[in-house]
Structures are given as structure tokens and as C-alpha cells.
C-alpha distance (Angstrom), angle and dihedral (degrees) to the residues before:
residue distance angle dihedral
M1 . . .
N2 3.83 . .
H3 3.77 109.1 .
D4 3.80 96.9 -173.8
L5 3.83 99.3 97.8
S6 3.80 89.3 169.0
E7 3.80 87.2 70.0
L8 3.84 90.7 54.3
E9 3.75 88.6 49.4
R10 3.87 89.4 53.9
Q11 3.78 89.7 49.0
I12 3.77 93.9 52.0
G13 3.76 95.2 39.7
Y14 3.74 94.5 -126.9
E15 3.80 130.6 104.5
F16 3.79 117.4 -155.2
Q17 3.75 121.5 -130.3
E18 3.75 92.0 -163.7
K19 3.80 104.3 48.0
A20 3.85 91.7 -176.2
L21 3.76 88.2 63.6
F22 3.79 90.9 52.9
V23 3.78 91.4 50.7
K24 3.77 90.4 48.4
A25 3.76 91.2 55.4
L26 3.81 90.8 56.7
T27 3.88 94.8 45.2
H28 3.76 114.4 104.4
S29 3.85 123.5 -153.1
S30 3.84 91.4 -113.0
Y31 3.84 91.1 59.2
V32 3.82 90.1 50.5
N33 3.80 91.9 46.9
E34 3.85 93.2 47.3
H35 3.78 93.1 49.1
K36 3.84 93.0 43.2
M37 3.74 91.8 -122.6
D38 3.84 128.0 157.1
K39 3.86 105.2 -72.5
L40 3.90 88.9 -129.0
Q41 3.88 89.3 64.4
C42 3.84 91.0 77.7
N43 3.84 120.9 88.6
E44 3.82 98.9 -107.7
R45 3.85 96.1 103.6
L46 3.77 89.5 47.6
E47 3.79 89.4 49.7
F48 3.86 90.3 53.3
L49 3.84 89.4 53.6
G50 3.83 95.2 43.3
D51 3.80 91.4 51.7
A52 3.81 90.1 58.3
V53 3.81 93.3 46.3
L54 3.83 89.6 48.8
E55 3.83 92.0 51.2
I56 3.83 94.3 51.9
V57 3.76 93.7 45.4
S58 3.72 95.0 45.1
S59 3.80 91.5 45.4
E60 3.80 91.5 51.8
F61 3.81 91.3 48.6
L62 3.76 95.6 50.3
Y63 3.78 92.3 44.5
G64 3.78 89.4 58.3
K65 3.83 97.3 37.6
Y66 3.86 95.2 49.7
P67 3.88 106.2 37.2
K68 3.80 91.8 164.4
K69 3.66 101.4 45.0
P70 3.92 117.3 102.4
E71 3.81 122.9 -124.5
G72 3.78 95.5 -97.7
E73 3.83 92.5 56.4
L74 3.79 90.7 46.1
T75 3.74 91.2 51.9
K76 3.79 92.4 50.3
I77 3.78 92.4 50.6
R78 3.80 92.1 47.1
A79 3.71 90.0 51.2
S80 3.81 92.3 54.8
I81 3.79 91.4 50.9
V82 3.81 100.2 47.9
C83 3.87 97.2 37.6
E84 3.78 120.6 117.4
P85 3.92 97.5 -101.7
T86 3.77 93.3 49.0
L87 3.83 93.9 49.5
A88 3.75 89.9 47.1
F89 3.79 89.1 50.9
C90 3.80 88.9 51.9
A91 3.73 91.8 48.0
E92 3.77 91.6 57.6
E93 3.77 88.5 63.8
I94 3.80 90.5 67.8
C95 3.93 95.1 31.4
L96 3.85 87.2 -120.6
G97 3.78 91.8 166.1
S98 3.77 93.8 65.0
Y99 3.86 92.1 59.3
L100 3.81 98.1 51.0
L101 3.77 123.3 115.9
L102 3.79 103.4 -132.7
G103 3.80 134.2 168.0
R104 3.80 114.6 -104.2
G105 3.78 93.9 -108.8
E106 3.83 91.7 51.3
D107 3.78 92.0 45.6
S108 3.79 94.7 48.5
T109 3.76 92.8 52.1
G110 3.70 96.1 55.5
G111 3.88 101.1 -89.0
R112 3.83 92.7 149.0
Q113 3.85 89.5 64.8
R114 3.84 98.0 34.0
H115 3.84 109.5 117.5
S116 3.80 95.4 -141.8
V117 3.90 91.1 53.3
V118 3.81 100.0 46.7
S119 3.90 93.8 38.3
D120 3.85 89.1 55.8
A121 3.71 90.4 46.5
M122 3.78 90.8 51.3
E123 3.79 89.0 54.9
A124 3.79 91.7 45.0
L125 3.85 88.4 53.2
I126 3.84 90.6 53.5
G127 3.85 89.1 50.2
A128 3.82 91.1 50.7
I129 3.75 94.3 48.2
Y130 3.81 89.6 50.0
L131 3.80 92.3 53.0
D132 3.74 93.9 42.6
G133 3.72 101.9 41.2
G134 3.75 107.7 13.5
F135 3.87 133.9 -113.6
A136 3.80 96.4 -56.6
N137 3.79 93.1 60.1
A138 3.76 93.5 45.6
K139 3.80 89.5 48.4
E140 3.86 90.6 49.9
F141 3.84 89.7 51.6
I142 3.83 93.8 49.9
H143 3.79 93.7 47.4
R144 3.83 92.8 48.9
F145 3.84 98.3 44.6
I146 3.78 107.9 22.9
L147 3.75 111.2 21.9
N148 3.88 92.7 46.9
D149 3.84 115.7 109.3
I150 3.73 93.2 -2.5
E151 3.81 93.9 164.3
H152 3.83 87.9 64.6
K153 3.77 92.8 44.7
Q154 3.77 92.5 48.9
L155 3.83 91.2 48.8
F156 3.78 91.3 50.6
Y157 3.78 99.5 46.0
D158 3.85 94.8 40.9
S159 3.80 88.1 43.6
K160 3.79 99.0 120.9
T161 3.82 92.7 47.9
I162 3.77 92.6 44.9
L163 3.78 93.3 47.6
Q164 3.81 92.8 49.0
E165 3.87 90.4 50.6
M166 3.85 91.5 49.7
V167 3.85 89.6 51.9
Q168 3.88 94.9 45.7
A169 3.94 89.6 47.6
E170 3.82 86.9 60.2
A171 3.86 94.0 43.6
R172 3.80 91.7 -118.7
H173 3.81 125.5 144.4
N174 3.75 123.7 -87.0
V175 3.77 121.8 -76.1
E176 3.85 113.9 -108.6
Y177 3.75 126.9 -157.4
V178 3.78 120.1 -145.8
I179 3.82 125.4 -167.6
L180 3.80 107.8 -128.6
K181 3.83 98.9 177.3
E182 3.71 140.1 2.7
E183 3.85 116.6 -166.7
G184 3.75 139.3 173.1
P185 3.84 135.9 32.9
D186 3.83 120.7 -48.7
H187 3.86 93.0 -96.6
N188 3.88 95.2 47.6
K189 3.79 106.6 31.5
T190 3.83 126.5 159.6
F191 3.81 120.1 -155.1
E192 3.82 128.1 -160.2
V193 3.78 115.2 -161.1
S194 3.77 136.1 -175.8
A195 3.81 123.6 -149.5
T196 3.79 111.0 -146.4
L197 3.81 131.1 -168.5
D198 3.78 115.9 -164.9
G199 3.82 89.1 -18.6
R200 3.83 93.8 -50.8
E201 3.81 119.7 116.0
I202 3.84 108.1 -124.8
G203 3.77 98.8 167.6
K204 3.78 144.9 7.9
G205 3.85 132.2 -157.2
A206 3.79 144.1 173.0
G207 3.79 129.0 -151.2
R208 3.77 144.1 151.0
T209 3.88 90.2 -101.5
K210 3.81 131.0 33.3
K211 3.81 90.0 -113.8
A212 3.79 93.0 54.2
A213 3.81 91.1 47.5
E214 3.76 91.0 48.5
Q215 3.85 90.5 51.4
V216 3.78 91.2 54.1
A217 3.79 91.4 46.7
A218 3.76 91.1 49.4
Y219 3.84 90.4 48.8
H220 3.82 90.2 55.6
G221 3.71 90.0 45.7
I222 3.81 91.6 55.5
L223 3.81 90.4 51.1
K224 3.79 91.7 49.1
L225 3.83 94.9 48.6
K226 3.82 90.7 46.2
G227 3.75 90.1 50.2
E228 3.82 90.4 50.4
D229 3.72 92.5 50.6
G230 3.78 91.8 46.6
T231 3.81 94.9 -118.2
């Protein structure tokens, strides 16, 4: 664990007035349980609040960015931005997992890299910034670390669907995903997957779950097919 929270404040460009609130945003329920603390000292309530702030900020952003898209499309884009894998991806940029207070069991089984843990902490951090510095500061954080480069994020996390649509549009066969390697103990596995089209490998990816590895493989498959088509 990284104990230098001032370094995290420098990374996110926000300095907390109430440091206890900052620490609470980084405190996982496993740490609270292990240390027999009050259950309300974990970050779950802040996560609840941050989720709501993230939804209104992202909705406002997309409403302005895509003035001609209907409600259904905006909802789909928002879902791809605020979903667990995307938030975990955003959390990696600030190394959020390394600052979390986790119970020993959660820590030893890869909790600092677990999407569910770091994505929840990302929302809790938003909630903490909102309470500590108001809506404007929370909005600035969301724009800087979550709503940046959303086209790339949407392509990445919708990669399996987008790749399938590309293949079907050209009347090709379905994409198949083949597990190449499976390493590590049950609680901390790594998968390597190949995306194939008509028996030809078009992309390869690795991840902590089969689904995550397939997403990476599909993403590389999209880039390969776009390159072959000259787009």
C-alpha cells in the first residue's frame, strides 16, 4: 500500500480539507471488518453518493456533446462510460488501487487490481470530493479522469459487440475466442485469449477474467480489421 496520500492528491489535482473523508473513500469493507471498526467507516456510502454525481455529470456532458443522438443512444454511451471495467481502467491512471486500505485477505487475493474494488473506490472518491469541495470540484475530476477520450473507452469496452457488427456487415462468419493460456491460482488467474475470424487470428489479449481478455483481443481485432480496410 502507498501511504503517501499527498501524492494521490497531486495526481488528481485536488487537496482535501477534511483528510478523514479522503481516507474513508479509500477504506474497503474488508479493512473495516478486519479491524472491528464501525461498518459505516468503509467507503460504501460515499460510493453510493459518487455514483449519483457521476451519473448527472456524465449525462450533462453527453447531452451537450451529442446534440443529435436520441435518448437510447445516449443511455448506451453513458452505460459504457460508467460501467465497472471503464471506471477500473480510469482508476489505473491514478494508481488508485495502491492507496486502498484493504483487509489482508482481500489484499493477498489481488483486491488492489480487482475491477469491482477499484471501480467502487473511484466512485467513493468522487463522492468524497463532492462533499469536501462541492459539485464544481467533483465535476472537474470526472471530466479530467473519466470523460476524457471517451471514444477510445467506448470502443474498448464495447469491443466484442463492435467487432461482431463489423464482421456481420461484411457477411463474414462469427468471431471465435480461443483460450491460449490460463495461469495462476484460482483467486488470481490470468487468461490469454485469441480472437479468430475464419480460423485466422486477428487479435490477442490478456486479462484477469476470460471476459476481460476477450475484450482486449476484440479491441486489437477491430484495429487490425480497420487497418486492413484502410480506415
